Structures are given as structure tokens and as C-alpha cells.
N, C-alpha and C positions, 0 to 999 in steps of 0.2 A: 670627855670620852666618846660621847655619841659622834661628835664631828670626826673624830679620829678613826672611829670604826667605819663611818660611812666613806671616808675617803680611802681607806684600806681595801674595803669591798669594791669601790668603784675602780680602783687601780687593778685589783686581781681580775675583775670581770672584763676590764679593757684588754688585758694580757691574753685572757682566755679567748676573746674575740678575735684577736689578731692571730693567735696561734691556730685556731679553728679554720679560720677563713683561709689562711696560708696553705693549710693541709688539705682543705677540701675544694676551695675555688680560689686558687691563687691570683686569678686575673682581676679579682675584686678588691684585692688587699690595698692596691694603691689608692683606693677611693675611701677607705675607712676614715682618714682624718676629717674628710667632708662629711661622710654619712653619719658620724657620731657627734656632730656639733649640736649643742643643746637647742639652739634657736628653731631648728626645723622639728625637734622632738616635742617641744612644749604643746604645739597645737594639737598633737596627736594623743597625749596621754595626761596632760597636767594643767590645762586651762579650764577655768570655771565655765561650764556650759549653761548655767543659769543666765548668762550674758549671751544674748543671741548673736552678737558679733563674733563670739568666740567659736561659733559652731561652723563645721564645714559641711557642705553638701556630700551626700553618700558617695557619689562618683568622685569628688575632689579627695575625701578621706581615703577612698580606696587606691587612688593613683599615688597618694603621697605615701601611704603605708607600704604599698609595694615598692615604691622607690626607696624608702628607708630601710626595708628588710632586703632589698635586692631580689625581688621576686619577679619573674617575667610578667609584662604587662598583658600578653596575649595568651589565649587558650592554646592555639597551635603555634607553638615557638618554631616549627619547621617552615612555615610559610607565612611570614609577617607581611604586612601590607608594603606596597611598592611606594617609595617616596616620589614626589615629582621631580626629583634630581635624577631619578632613574636607578637608584640603589635602594635595596630593601631595608626597611627600618631594623635597627637592632631591638632585640626584645626587651631592652632596659629603658628605652626611650632617650638614650644619650645623643642619638643622631640629631634629634630635633634642636639641640643646642649648638650644633656645629653646621648644619646644612644652611646654605644661603637662600634656599627656596623658602625657608620658614622665618619670616621676621620676628625678631624678639622685642618689637616696639611696644606691643600691648603689654607684655610682661614687664618691660622696662618702666612704662608709664604707670602701671599699677604699683610696682615697688616705690617708684618716685614718690607718688601721692601718699603711700603708706608712711615713708620716712618723713615727709613734711608734716604729716599729722602726729606721728608718735614721737619724734625727737624734739618737738617743741616744748613739752612739759619738762622733759630732762634737762634740755638747755636753760630753761628757766630756773630750775632748781639748782643747777650747777653754777648759775650766776652769769652766764654769758648773754642772756637777753631778758628783757622784761616780760612779764606774764601778758602784757597788752600787746606785745610785739607778735609777728608771725613770720613763718618761714615761707618764702615765695617759691614759685616754680617757674622754670623757663624764662627768666628775666636777665636783662643785661644792664647793669648799673654803671658799665665802663664804656667810654666812646672807643670803639675798636675800629682798625683799618677795614675790617670786614663788616659792612653794615648789617649783614643777615646773621652774624655769629651770636649765638646763645651759649656762652661758655659754661654756664651753670644749670644744672637739672633743678637744683634747689639752693636757696641761699638766704642768708640773713645778715643784718648789719648790727654788729655788737656795739653795746653803748660804751664809748670810750671813757666815760665818767663813772667809776664804780660807786654804787651806793650800797646800803644794807640789803636791799633786795638783789641788786647786781654787783656781787661781791668778786667776781673774777674779771680782772682787767684784760682786754684783748685789743691791742692797739691798731689792728686792721680795720679798714673801712667796711669790707665785705668778706665774709666767709662763705665760700661757695663750694658744692660738691658736684662731681660729674659721675654719674652711675654707668657701670658697664656690666653686662652679664657674659660671663666667659663660658667656654665649653669644658668638658671634663679633662683632666690631666691624662696625657698619652700614656700607654703602657711602657714600662721600663724594667730592666733586669732587677730581680728582687731576691735577696737572700735573708732567711729569717735568722736574725742575730738579736742580740739583747737590746740593741739600739735601733731596731727596725721602726718603731714608733716614732721616735724623734726624727729618723731619716725621711720617713714618709711625710711627716708633718712639715719638714723644711721643704721637701719637694712640692707640697701642695701650696705653701706660702710662696715659693719662687715662681710657680705657675701663675698665681694671681698677681704677683709683683710685676710680671712681664706686661699685663694688662694695665696695671697702674702706670708703669713707665710710659706706655703708649699714649696716656692722656697728657703727660708732660711734653712728649715728642709729637706733637700734631703734624699732620701731613700738610703739605703745601696745597693751597686751594685756589682754583681759577674761578672768578666770578664775573658776572656782568652787571655793572651798575651805571645807570645813566648813559646807556648806549655804549658803554666803554667796557671791554674785557681787560682784566689784569689779574695777576697771580700774587697771592699773599702767602709768604713763607709762614710756616706753621710756628716758627720760633718768634716771629713778630707779634703774634697774638700773646703768646706767654710773656713776652717782654712788656707788653702794654699792661697786662695784668699785674705784673710785679711792679711797674712804675706807678700804678694806680693804687698801690698799697693794699692789695687783696690777696687772698689766698684760694687756691684750687686744690680741693682734696678729692682724689679719685676714690669712689666707692665701689670696689670689685667684690662681685659676689659669683660664686661658682653654681653650677646646676643642682647642688645639693644643699645649698645654703651656707657654704663657708664663706666668711668675710675675709678679704685680702688684709694684709699687714697694716696698711694705713688706716683702713676702717676699724681694724681691731684696736689700733692705738688711739683712734678718735673715741671709741667707746669705752674700753676697759683696760688696755695694757699701756705700761709706759712706752714712750716713743723710743727709748734707747734699744728696744728689742727689734726695731725695724732694720733689717739688712740694707746697707747702702748700694743702690744700683749704680752702674758705670754709665755715664753719659758722654758722648762723643764731644771733642773740643768745639765742635760747631754749634753745640747746644747749651751755652753757658746759662741761659735764663731758666732752661728745664732743670738744670741742677739747682739753681737758686730757688725755684719754686718748690722742689722737692724738699730741700732744707727748710723752707719757711712752713711747709704743711706738716712737717713732723717734729719740728723742734719747738720748744717754749719760745714765744708766749702763744703759739697756736693752740686752740682748744684740743686737749688730750684727756682721755680717762674721764669723759663727762658723766659717765654713769657712776664712777666712784665718787665723784665730787657730789652728784645728786643724792647718793646714798648717805654720804657724810652729812650733808645738810638735813636730810629728811630725819635722821635718827635724832637730831637735836631740835627740830622744829615740826614734830609730828602733830597733824590735824585729826587723824583718824588712826586706828590700830593697823590697818593694812592699806598700803598705798594703792593697790589695785582692787580694793574693796574685796578681797578674797584671801584666805590663807595661803592659797597657791600663788599669789602675787603680792608677797609682803613688802618688798622694797622697789624703788624706782628702777634698779638694775634688772631684776627679774621680770618686772612688769614690761619694761621697754623691749627687752629681748623677746618676750612672748608675743607682743603685738607686732614686732618686726617680723618675727618667724611666721605668724599666721598670715601676714601680707604676702611674704615670699612664697609660702605654701600655696596660697590660692593663685598667685600669678603663674607659678611653675606648673601647677596641675592643669589650669586653663591653657596654657601654652601648649602642653603635651596633648591634651584632648582635642583641641582645635586642630593642631599639626596632624593628628592621625586621622581625624574626620576629613580634613582637607586631601589627605593622601588617599583615603579610600574612595572619595567621590571622583578622584582623577585617574583611577586605574580600573582596568577592564575586569579585575578579580574581586571588585566591590560587592558583586552579587552572591559570592560564595557564602556558605554557611558560617564560616569563621569569621569573616570580616564584615558581615552585614550589619549596619547599624544606622540610625538616623539621628538628626540633632535633637529629636524630641525624646530620644531615648539615651541620655547621657550615660547611664550605668552600663557602658560597653564593655567594661572589664570584669568578666565573671570570675568568681572565686573558684 
């Protein structure tokens, strides 16, 4: 009864949020499927703060909370700082995830390292790797035509011989992930109908799916090696990964922390829910790799498998040492969420500070700040 009441109230509140946002600030409605994801809500409201790793600095918490509630980041919304690209920042911070003048490498590497640390216990519980194994970052286990290629941001080698500890068989030699951070979905015409939530969710997934597709359809690359320059087709790298019996899984994450369809499938949802993208006939191996990454026996629903194993082999009452993190699924999503929150808030803060130091208006009252005073966003 309690679970049904909680679900009913959650659905009613979600419907109210969509209706209120559409009637008051319709330009933000398209972002609700991303803003309402739980992984970036956990660090703000429900992680046990007795663990110091779960605490956010005040400036980071403020940025994350304003992004979650869609509150302007600047006191004076009429004159936001000027970006090095020549355009003024938008007051919500979305520009920083689209502008080529602001590299997302720092945020990318922060999330990459978080995933390598957080996913390892879940994969061990799900039976895809031994507890003594580890997830490696930026390694290349496959001899490729491009000697400089690092196709995986993080990867692990499943044990092909299942045991009691390793109870999920995965026949591939290497399972690798390539992380990408997207920009926010572009505005589109919207009508408030009964199925607006499902339509917006589908649009958000489609936006992320385009980034996933680009990871399978790599661009051609010209490199110099041993005093010789040559071009390697992007399809060649994917073919070599397929021939080596490996998997490439794109991890797409948008600026509000929403996971792409393939990452959702990898963590929690059945792979049958992933829409099938269309690949040109010149990219047959991209299609093969997508099929391999989203269909059995590829790792899918690892958090569901970890939960099932934990419930029958509990070693303590709460998996995350707190009633707020009782299961592997909730604990893993919480830790992924706090890593994403820290990475994005740092990316936003650094981008705005960089903009202010490169503009002549940085001495004005509204935009004055120093790196020694990170709490630059006043309430």
C-alpha cells in the first residue's frame, strides 16, 4: 500500500510540474526529463553527509541546486558575463556545455574516474568481473591501425569462465566504454497534451542517441607515424574492435545528468527499449557494434543483477552503510550522481571565471570575483 501511494504521489507531482512549467516558463519544459532524473537529485537531498565524500562545497551545492531548480546563476540577469567566443553567457549556464571555447575535458575525466571507481563493485556483484579485478582507464587492449588510438575511456576484461563468484557469462574479451558529455536539447515546438511527458522523454533520448551514434561512426583521421602520413577511416577502427571480439559502449550524459539510452540499458533498463538508429550502408561495422553493445550477451541491467545478488547474499543491513543507500542500485546511482554534480559545477564555475578574466567588464560590481572566493553566485 505504501509503495502504491508513493508512486501515485510521485506521478501526480510530476504531472503538476510539467503543467506548471508549461504555463509559466514553457522554454524550460523541454529540459524536464533531464532535470528530474534522480541521479543528480541524490547528492542534493538524500545522501548521508556523515560520509565526507558525500558532501559538496557550498559553491558547488549552490550551482547544482540552481541548475536543478532552473534559477539564474547570476544576480544581474540583464548583463551576464561575456564568453571568450564573443557571446554573452545565458543565465542558466547551458552555453558552457555547447561553446567550443570551454573544453569539457576536465569534467569528462572527472566523470570517467568516478565511473571506474563506482561501477566496479556493481559489476562484481552482478558477476561480470571478480572482486580482485579492476576497471582500467584510457587503455588499448587491441592492436589498431591507429597506433595512438585509445578507443575506451574505461574498460574491463570479463572472465569467460563463470564461477560462483562470477556468475554472469560474457563471451567478449573486453568491454569498453567511451564517455561523451552532450549539450542541452534544442528548443522545439511544444503542445501540452496528455502524452507530453512521454514525448519529451523520447526527444531527450533521441538527442542523446545521436551522440551515441557518433561514437560508432568515428570520423576519418589523418595521422603521422614513423615520418609517414596516412588517413585511417573511422569504420576501420570499429571493424578492428569487432574482429577482436570486444564491445564499445557509449556513455552519453547530458548537462543535467540524464543518461543516454545505451547507458540506461547498461545500468537499469532492458535493452529491448533502446530505439534502433539508422546507419548508412557504408558503415556496416557500426551497425554490428551497436547490435553487440545493446543485445545479449552484452552486460545489461547490471544494477538489477547486483540488487538480486545482494538480496540473497547480504553481508550487512544496508549496502551503502546508510538507510538512504540500502541497495547496490541506489548506492551506485548516488555515487555516480555526486561525481557528475561535482564535475559539472566545477566546469560551470571555471568557465564563468575564465570568461570574467577575459572581458573588460570583469571589474563591474556584478561580475567581480576571484578564484579565492568561489562562492560567486549570491542567493
